[in-house]
Structure formats: C-alpha cells, structure tokens
N, C-alpha and C positions, 0 to 999 in steps of 0.2 A: 243791792241787787239791781236796782234800776240803773245805776251808774254803769254797771258791767254790761247791761243790755245796750245802753246807748253807745258805749265804746265799741262793742262788737258790731253794732249797726253801722257806725262810722267806718270801721275797718273794712266791712264788706262793701260799703259804698265806694270807698277809695279803690279797692281791688277792681270793682266793676268799671270804674272810671278809667283806671289804667288799662284794662283790657280793651275798652272802647277806644281810647286815645292811642294805645300802643300799636296800632296797625301801621300801614305804609304811610310815611309822612308826605309822599307825593300826591296822595288822594285827598280830596276835600273831606272835611269832618263827617258829612252825612254818609258818604260812601265808605269811609273808614268804619263807621258804625255798622253799616250793612255787611262789610267784609268780615268784621270781627264777629258779628252774629252768625254769618254763614260758617265761619271757621268753628265757632262754638257749636253750632248745629252739627257739623261734620264730626267734630270731636266727640260730641255726646252720642251720635249715632254709632260711631266706631266703638266707643266704650260700651254702648248698649249691645252691639253685635258680639263683642268679646265676652261681655258678661253673659249673654244668651248662650254662647258656646260653652262657657264655664258651667253654666247651669245645666246644659245638656250633658256635659261630661260628668258633673257631680251627680246628676240624676241617674246616669248609666252606672256610675260607681256604686251609688246607693242601691240600685236594683240588683247589681251583681253581689254586693255585700249581703243584701236581704236573701238572695237566692242561696248564697254560701251558708248563711246562718240557718236557713230552712233545711238545707242538706245536712248540715252538722247536727241540727236538732234531731232530724230523722235518724241519722246514723247512731247518735247517742241513745235515742229511744230504742232502736233495734238492738243495740248492745245491751241496754238495760233489760229489755224484754228477754234477750237470749240468756243473760245471767240469771234473771228471775226464773226463766223456764228451767235452766240447769239446776238451780236451787230447789225448785219445786219437784223436779224429777228425782233429785237426790233425797229429798225429804220423803217422797212417796216410796222410793226404793228402801230407805231405812225403815219406814213404817211397815212395809211389806215384809222385809227381812225380820224385823222385830216380831211381827205377828207369826211368821213362819217358825222362828225360833221358839216362841212361846207355845205354838201348837205342837211342835216336835217335842218340847219338854213335857207337855201334858201327855202326849201319846206315849213317851218313854216311861213316865210314871205309871200310866195305865198298864203298859206291857209288863213292867216290873211287878206291879200288884198281881196281875194274872199269873205270872211265873211263880211268884211266892205261893199263891193259892194252889196252883197245880202241884208244886213240890210238897206242900202240906198234905194235900189230898193223896198224893202218891205214897207218902210216908204212912198215913193212916191206913190206906189200902194194904200196904205191905204188912203192917202190924196185924190187921184183920185176917189176911190170907195166911200168914204164918200161924196165927192162933188157930184158924180153922184147919189147916193142913197138918200142923205138927202137934197140936194140943199143948198142954201145959209143960213148961220146961224145955221145949224144943228150941234149937238155936234159930235165931232170926235170920231169915234169908233175904238177900237183896233181890227182889223180883225183877227190878229193872236190869240189873247186871245179868241175871239169869236169862231174861228174854233176849238181851243183846248177844249173849254167848250162844244161845240156841239159834238165833237168827244168823249169826256168822257161820255156825256149823251147817245150818240148812243151806245157806247160800254157797258154801264151799262144796257141799255134796251136789247141789243142783248144777254148779259150774262143771264139776267133773262129769256129771251125767250128760250135759249138753256137749262137752268136748267129745265124749264117746260117740254120741249121735252124729256129730259132725264128721268124725273119722270114718264111721260106718257109711255115711252118705257119700263121702269121697271115694271109698272103695267101690260102692255101687256104681257111681258115675264112671269110674275107670273101667269097670266091667262092661258097662253098656257102651262105652266108646269103643273099646277093644272088640267086643262081641260082634257088632255089625260089620266092622272092618274085616274081621276074620271070616265072617259068613260070606261077605262079598268076594273076598279073595278065593275062598273055597268054591263058591259058585262059578266064578270065572274059570278057575282051573278045571272044573267039571265040564264046562261048555266048550272048551278048546278041542278042536279035532285032534285025534291022535294018529 
C-alpha cells in the first residue's frame, strides 16, 4: 500500500512538472511557471463557473422536480379522497337503503298482521250478526257483500236523484233567461208610439 502511494505521488509530481515546464519555450523558466499557474487559475475558474452554472441548472431541475412531485402527490391525494368519498357515499346509501328496506318490510308485516286481525274480526262479527238476526239454522249472510251491494244501490239512486235535480235546475235557468228577455221585448213593444 505504501508503494502504491509513493508511485502515485511520483506520478502527480511528474505531471505537475510537465505542466510547469510545458509552457512557451521562449519564456524563461520563472515566467513559464507563472504563465502556467495563470493558465491553471483561468482554467480552474472557468471550470468553477461551468460547474456553478451546472449546479444552478441542477438546482432548478431539482426544484422543478420537487414541485412536480408535490403536485402529483396532491392530485393523487385528491383522487384518493374523491374515491374514498365516493365509497363512503355508496356505503351510506347502501346502509340507508338497507335500513329503508328493513323498515318497509317491518311495516309490511305490521300491515299484514292488522289486515288478518280485521278479517278475523269481520268474520266473527258476521257470525254474531247472523246468529242475532236469523236465529238458529238461518243461512249465514256475508254482511260485507250486503253492505257493498246496498252502498252501490244507494249511490246509484243518489246519482239518479242528482241528475234529476240538475235537469230541473237547467230548465229553471232557461226559463229565467227567456223570461226577462220576453218581458223586456213586451215592455218595449208597449212603449212604442202607435
């Protein structure tokens, strides 16, 4: 390892010597040394300037990339939130629909139970009324059918009655319209000089 370091040191020394001596041969060695150092200084400044520009460019690219990454993260977050919001809304709608269906099913069961109870009560009442009205051995009447039939007969009679009243009112209206017109024309004919 020490040998490698010595060899490397010797190699760098020779390169430096070549740079110092490799200048313009017309110049004395002291000035060649200064010219080479000035050239090295200019070269290093030029490299430093180029590297500074590269650093600025890379810094700009880095800030652009970071800005792009930030925008991308924000858009991904927005999309994720939108999807999560949609999923949440769907879950809430499903839960609400499920509750509505369950409530409607319960209500339907209640209505069916009430309907059955009313049917049983109507049957019991029919039996009791038939027993009271007809006595033993009388035929069982369906009171609901009887009420429905009576109601339709009543409504038909009432409808006929209302139609008669309407036609009577129409005749009265015609009389009253014609009556004043006839009176006015008779009155005018009486007032005319003869």
